[in-house]
C-alpha beads as a LAMMPS data file, in Angstrom:
LAMMPS data file: protein, C-alpha beads

229 atoms
228 bonds

1 atom types
1 bond types

-500.0 500.0 xlo xhi
-500.0 500.0 ylo yhi
-500.0 500.0 zlo zhi

Masses

1 110.0

Atoms # bond

1 1 1 -397.912 141.386 -97.732
2 1 1 -401.052 142.539 -99.786
3 1 1 -400.522 145.586 -102.054
4 1 1 -403.682 147.278 -100.291
5 1 1 -401.592 147.010 -97.188
6 1 1 -400.364 150.633 -96.381
7 1 1 -396.475 150.826 -96.167
8 1 1 -396.360 153.221 -93.195
9 1 1 -399.084 153.959 -91.064
10 1 1 -399.099 156.044 -87.982
11 1 1 -402.289 156.268 -85.642
12 1 1 -401.801 158.631 -83.196
13 1 1 -398.212 158.788 -83.382
14 1 1 -396.409 161.405 -80.959
15 1 1 -393.159 161.705 -79.019
16 1 1 -392.128 163.534 -75.804
17 1 1 -389.002 163.531 -74.308
18 1 1 -389.003 163.083 -70.773
19 1 1 -387.761 166.498 -68.651
20 1 1 -388.160 168.242 -66.487
21 1 1 -389.700 169.777 -68.177
22 1 1 -390.982 167.384 -70.924
23 1 1 -390.417 168.396 -74.410
24 1 1 -393.120 167.544 -77.159
25 1 1 -391.335 166.808 -80.340
26 1 1 -394.077 165.471 -82.304
27 1 1 -397.683 165.965 -81.307
28 1 1 -400.144 163.209 -81.929
29 1 1 -400.735 162.367 -85.745
30 1 1 -402.197 160.264 -87.878
31 1 1 -400.106 159.400 -91.472
32 1 1 -400.786 156.807 -94.334
33 1 1 -398.648 156.162 -97.105
34 1 1 -399.521 153.545 -99.499
35 1 1 -397.189 151.475 -102.024
36 1 1 -395.831 153.661 -104.727
37 1 1 -396.426 156.848 -103.284
38 1 1 -394.054 159.660 -103.603
39 1 1 -394.521 161.906 -100.203
40 1 1 -392.431 164.926 -99.449
41 1 1 -391.561 166.193 -95.689
42 1 1 -391.264 169.682 -95.154
43 1 1 -390.914 172.202 -92.061
44 1 1 -388.209 174.814 -90.544
45 1 1 -385.411 173.903 -88.358
46 1 1 -386.666 172.598 -85.424
47 1 1 -389.796 171.682 -86.153
48 1 1 -390.019 167.880 -85.734
49 1 1 -388.693 166.442 -88.994
50 1 1 -385.892 164.706 -87.374
51 1 1 -388.264 163.023 -84.582
52 1 1 -390.685 162.177 -87.490
53 1 1 -387.719 160.629 -89.626
54 1 1 -386.401 158.891 -86.555
55 1 1 -389.471 157.184 -85.900
56 1 1 -390.492 156.345 -89.485
57 1 1 -386.861 154.877 -89.908
58 1 1 -387.534 152.918 -86.611
59 1 1 -384.725 154.734 -84.864
60 1 1 -386.573 155.966 -81.968
61 1 1 -390.064 154.641 -80.690
62 1 1 -392.915 156.729 -80.184
63 1 1 -394.256 157.386 -76.776
64 1 1 -398.173 157.288 -77.904
65 1 1 -399.761 155.785 -80.619
66 1 1 -398.921 152.876 -83.012
67 1 1 -396.719 152.582 -86.353
68 1 1 -397.215 149.725 -88.784
69 1 1 -394.644 149.195 -91.454
70 1 1 -395.879 147.220 -93.939
71 1 1 -398.711 145.839 -92.151
72 1 1 -396.251 144.884 -89.114
73 1 1 -397.212 146.531 -85.582
74 1 1 -393.640 147.697 -84.868
75 1 1 -394.362 148.691 -81.123
76 1 1 -395.055 144.653 -80.363
77 1 1 -391.566 143.817 -81.590
78 1 1 -388.600 143.384 -79.370
79 1 1 -385.539 145.510 -80.171
80 1 1 -383.788 142.948 -82.078
81 1 1 -386.836 142.317 -84.329
82 1 1 -387.354 145.714 -84.983
83 1 1 -383.520 146.450 -85.817
84 1 1 -384.153 143.384 -88.486
85 1 1 -387.122 144.830 -89.726
86 1 1 -385.634 148.432 -90.216
87 1 1 -382.643 146.617 -92.190
88 1 1 -385.093 144.700 -94.458
89 1 1 -387.799 147.082 -95.113
90 1 1 -386.439 150.682 -94.854
91 1 1 -383.896 151.714 -97.349
92 1 1 -382.093 155.175 -96.102
93 1 1 -380.421 157.792 -98.057
94 1 1 -378.877 160.812 -96.153
95 1 1 -377.524 164.221 -97.205
96 1 1 -374.020 163.120 -95.977
97 1 1 -373.821 159.438 -97.884
98 1 1 -372.346 157.768 -95.044
99 1 1 -370.116 155.841 -97.316
100 1 1 -367.007 153.895 -95.794
101 1 1 -364.194 155.630 -97.604
102 1 1 -361.739 152.841 -97.512
103 1 1 -364.247 150.403 -99.316
104 1 1 -365.227 149.989 -102.748
105 1 1 -368.796 151.139 -104.344
106 1 1 -369.835 147.410 -104.379
107 1 1 -368.387 146.854 -100.721
108 1 1 -370.538 149.884 -99.592
109 1 1 -373.525 148.371 -101.039
110 1 1 -372.999 144.872 -99.831
111 1 1 -372.896 146.071 -96.118
112 1 1 -376.575 146.795 -96.513
113 1 1 -377.485 142.969 -96.851
114 1 1 -376.196 142.298 -93.189
115 1 1 -379.544 140.619 -92.582
116 1 1 -379.683 138.490 -95.999
117 1 1 -378.590 135.077 -95.490
118 1 1 -378.110 134.035 -99.212
119 1 1 -374.289 133.126 -100.211
120 1 1 -371.690 135.845 -100.722
121 1 1 -371.894 135.391 -104.589
122 1 1 -375.710 136.053 -104.608
123 1 1 -375.136 139.051 -102.598
124 1 1 -372.385 140.225 -104.932
125 1 1 -374.680 140.020 -107.748
126 1 1 -377.461 142.027 -106.435
127 1 1 -375.088 144.690 -105.181
128 1 1 -373.336 144.793 -108.822
129 1 1 -377.481 144.794 -109.792
130 1 1 -378.008 147.639 -107.557
131 1 1 -375.345 149.932 -108.952
132 1 1 -376.391 149.168 -112.666
133 1 1 -379.662 150.362 -111.766
134 1 1 -378.510 153.936 -110.577
135 1 1 -376.168 153.832 -113.475
136 1 1 -372.604 153.036 -111.668
137 1 1 -372.033 149.667 -112.993
138 1 1 -368.987 151.071 -114.563
139 1 1 -367.683 152.498 -110.804
140 1 1 -368.321 149.260 -108.951
141 1 1 -364.734 149.186 -107.743
142 1 1 -364.063 152.655 -107.350
143 1 1 -363.406 154.106 -103.535
144 1 1 -365.852 156.674 -102.443
145 1 1 -362.742 159.473 -102.594
146 1 1 -362.363 158.685 -106.227
147 1 1 -366.198 159.645 -106.941
148 1 1 -367.900 162.662 -107.484
149 1 1 -370.814 164.023 -104.882
150 1 1 -373.172 162.906 -107.473
151 1 1 -371.724 159.409 -107.785
152 1 1 -371.531 158.988 -104.067
153 1 1 -375.159 159.844 -103.650
154 1 1 -375.967 157.250 -106.127
155 1 1 -373.921 154.550 -104.239
156 1 1 -375.684 155.324 -101.235
157 1 1 -379.032 155.049 -103.240
158 1 1 -377.967 151.496 -104.483
159 1 1 -377.042 150.548 -100.906
160 1 1 -380.679 151.807 -100.022
161 1 1 -382.098 149.696 -102.828
162 1 1 -380.244 146.705 -102.564
163 1 1 -382.214 144.736 -99.960
164 1 1 -385.590 145.656 -101.800
165 1 1 -387.014 147.657 -99.110
166 1 1 -390.628 148.738 -98.713
167 1 1 -389.864 152.401 -98.478
168 1 1 -386.856 154.528 -99.420
169 1 1 -386.720 157.261 -96.652
170 1 1 -384.395 160.083 -97.963
171 1 1 -383.273 162.852 -95.697
172 1 1 -382.048 166.044 -97.690
173 1 1 -380.932 163.697 -100.611
174 1 1 -379.569 166.892 -102.152
175 1 1 -378.385 169.084 -99.557
176 1 1 -374.315 168.508 -100.473
177 1 1 -374.905 168.791 -104.358
178 1 1 -374.806 171.595 -106.613
179 1 1 -377.754 172.367 -108.676
180 1 1 -377.078 170.212 -111.848
181 1 1 -376.169 167.243 -109.746
182 1 1 -378.993 167.568 -107.421
183 1 1 -381.423 167.583 -110.667
184 1 1 -379.701 164.249 -111.692
185 1 1 -380.396 162.557 -108.295
186 1 1 -384.114 163.727 -108.180
187 1 1 -384.499 162.282 -111.648
188 1 1 -383.342 159.068 -110.392
189 1 1 -385.855 159.158 -107.599
190 1 1 -388.430 160.163 -110.206
191 1 1 -387.472 156.909 -112.055
192 1 1 -387.325 154.628 -108.861
193 1 1 -391.214 156.260 -108.078
194 1 1 -392.320 155.158 -111.776
195 1 1 -391.108 151.826 -111.343
196 1 1 -393.336 151.636 -108.075
197 1 1 -390.847 152.386 -105.222
198 1 1 -392.505 153.881 -102.273
199 1 1 -390.742 157.269 -101.655
200 1 1 -390.489 159.511 -98.384
201 1 1 -388.408 162.528 -99.016
202 1 1 -387.539 165.005 -96.325
203 1 1 -386.516 168.303 -97.492
204 1 1 -386.164 172.294 -96.739
205 1 1 -386.233 172.929 -100.754
206 1 1 -389.689 173.681 -102.143
207 1 1 -388.883 172.739 -105.341
208 1 1 -387.731 169.236 -104.462
209 1 1 -390.609 168.943 -102.291
210 1 1 -392.814 170.167 -105.207
211 1 1 -391.792 166.553 -106.971
212 1 1 -393.882 164.531 -104.740
213 1 1 -397.430 163.606 -105.402
214 1 1 -398.429 164.956 -101.772
215 1 1 -396.493 167.023 -99.143
216 1 1 -396.557 166.835 -95.630
217 1 1 -395.718 170.066 -93.263
218 1 1 -394.279 169.743 -89.995
219 1 1 -393.995 172.918 -87.813
220 1 1 -393.915 172.719 -83.969
221 1 1 -394.700 169.331 -83.970
222 1 1 -397.651 169.450 -85.459
223 1 1 -398.221 167.644 -88.859
224 1 1 -400.407 168.765 -91.585
225 1 1 -401.011 167.680 -95.148
226 1 1 -401.527 169.206 -98.397
227 1 1 -401.587 167.983 -102.123
228 1 1 -398.551 168.662 -103.998
229 1 1 -398.794 171.335 -106.807

Bonds

1 1 1 2
2 1 2 3
3 1 3 4
4 1 4 5
5 1 5 6
6 1 6 7
7 1 7 8
8 1 8 9
9 1 9 10
10 1 10 11
11 1 11 12
12 1 12 13
13 1 13 14
14 1 14 15
15 1 15 16
16 1 16 17
17 1 17 18
18 1 18 19
19 1 19 20
20 1 20 21
21 1 21 22
22 1 22 23
23 1 23 24
24 1 24 25
25 1 25 26
26 1 26 27
27 1 27 28
28 1 28 29
29 1 29 30
30 1 30 31
31 1 31 32
32 1 32 33
33 1 33 34
34 1 34 35
35 1 35 36
36 1 36 37
37 1 37 38
38 1 38 39
39 1 39 40
40 1 40 41
41 1 41 42
42 1 42 43
43 1 43 44
44 1 44 45
45 1 45 46
46 1 46 47
47 1 47 48
48 1 48 49
49 1 49 50
50 1 50 51
51 1 51 52
52 1 52 53
53 1 53 54
54 1 54 55
55 1 55 56
56 1 56 57
57 1 57 58
58 1 58 59
59 1 59 60
60 1 60 61
61 1 61 62
62 1 62 63
63 1 63 64
64 1 64 65
65 1 65 66
66 1 66 67
67 1 67 68
68 1 68 69
69 1 69 70
70 1 70 71
71 1 71 72
72 1 72 73
73 1 73 74
74 1 74 75
75 1 75 76
76 1 76 77
77 1 77 78
78 1 78 79
79 1 79 80
80 1 80 81
81 1 81 82
82 1 82 83
83 1 83 84
84 1 84 85
85 1 85 86
86 1 86 87
87 1 87 88
88 1 88 89
89 1 89 90
90 1 90 91
91 1 91 92
92 1 92 93
93 1 93 94
94 1 94 95
95 1 95 96
96 1 96 97
97 1 97 98
98 1 98 99
99 1 99 100
100 1 100 101
101 1 101 102
102 1 102 103
103 1 103 104
104 1 104 105
105 1 105 106
106 1 106 107
107 1 107 108
108 1 108 109
109 1 109 110
110 1 110 111
111 1 111 112
112 1 112 113
113 1 113 114
114 1 114 115
115 1 115 116
116 1 116 117
117 1 117 118
118 1 118 119
119 1 119 120
120 1 120 121
121 1 121 122
122 1 122 123
123 1 123 124
124 1 124 125
125 1 125 126
126 1 126 127
127 1 127 128
128 1 128 129
129 1 129 130
130 1 130 131
131 1 131 132
132 1 132 133
133 1 133 134
134 1 134 135
135 1 135 136
136 1 136 137
137 1 137 138
138 1 138 139
139 1 139 140
140 1 140 141
141 1 141 142
142 1 142 143
143 1 143 144
144 1 144 145
145 1 145 146
146 1 146 147
147 1 147 148
148 1 148 149
149 1 149 150
150 1 150 151
151 1 151 152
152 1 152 153
153 1 153 154
154 1 154 155
155 1 155 156
156 1 156 157
157 1 157 158
158 1 158 159
159 1 159 160
160 1 160 161
161 1 161 162
162 1 162 163
163 1 163 164
164 1 164 165
165 1 165 166
166 1 166 167
167 1 167 168
168 1 168 169
169 1 169 170
170 1 170 171
171 1 171 172
172 1 172 173
173 1 173 174
174 1 174 175
175 1 175 176
176 1 176 177
177 1 177 178
178 1 178 179
179 1 179 180
180 1 180 181
181 1 181 182
182 1 182 183
183 1 183 184
184 1 184 185
185 1 185 186
186 1 186 187
187 1 187 188
188 1 188 189
189 1 189 190
190 1 190 191
191 1 191 192
192 1 192 193
193 1 193 194
194 1 194 195
195 1 195 196
196 1 196 197
197 1 197 198
198 1 198 199
199 1 199 200
200 1 200 201
201 1 201 202
202 1 202 203
203 1 203 204
204 1 204 205
205 1 205 206
206 1 206 207
207 1 207 208
208 1 208 209
209 1 209 210
210 1 210 211
211 1 211 212
212 1 212 213
213 1 213 214
214 1 214 215
215 1 215 216
216 1 216 217
217 1 217 218
218 1 218 219
219 1 219 220
220 1 220 221
221 1 221 222
222 1 222 223
223 1 223 224
224 1 224 225
225 1 225 226
226 1 226 227
227 1 227 228
228 1 228 229
């Protein structure tokens, strides 16, 4: 895909849940995120951030508008193709890590390559490289129960990176971490951005939001945008 093609492009995207009465969770909006941008998304509880996240992550389909991901019209795809596109082009990082406790760090990262047809040895190599990228090559065989909170989040980031996605979608990535550990994770995200990764970070923390190049605010289902300070 051309570097000039937006990674994320919302055109009149909105979502209304059927009633009675119908509930509009996200009002029609436009948004363009280009390769290598770092965009933060803020808003109070119940504002529509989760709906926005689910649409951007191809977890929910909008009721109006079109969503192009890396140039692909996602609304034109069958469900199976949408799922495969999500697995290949979107990396997810969640507040609660979502690691399997009885699988090693490497095995947790390998789970992200379910749509990768390469030989297992190649997938294993990529998983180890992803862990090294986040500074955890020395913990590759450790179980999540033996890792600190910061280490678990780094495993989650490695899992998100291993498929070489078009965008890293982070939902409150420091919400369960103490201040010092959160700073180390945010520094890693800054580093990934400097290396060219496209980042979309959803947060309630204004200090986290300020690290982005642009900030999108969602309030009462209405999306607005301002340049980050």
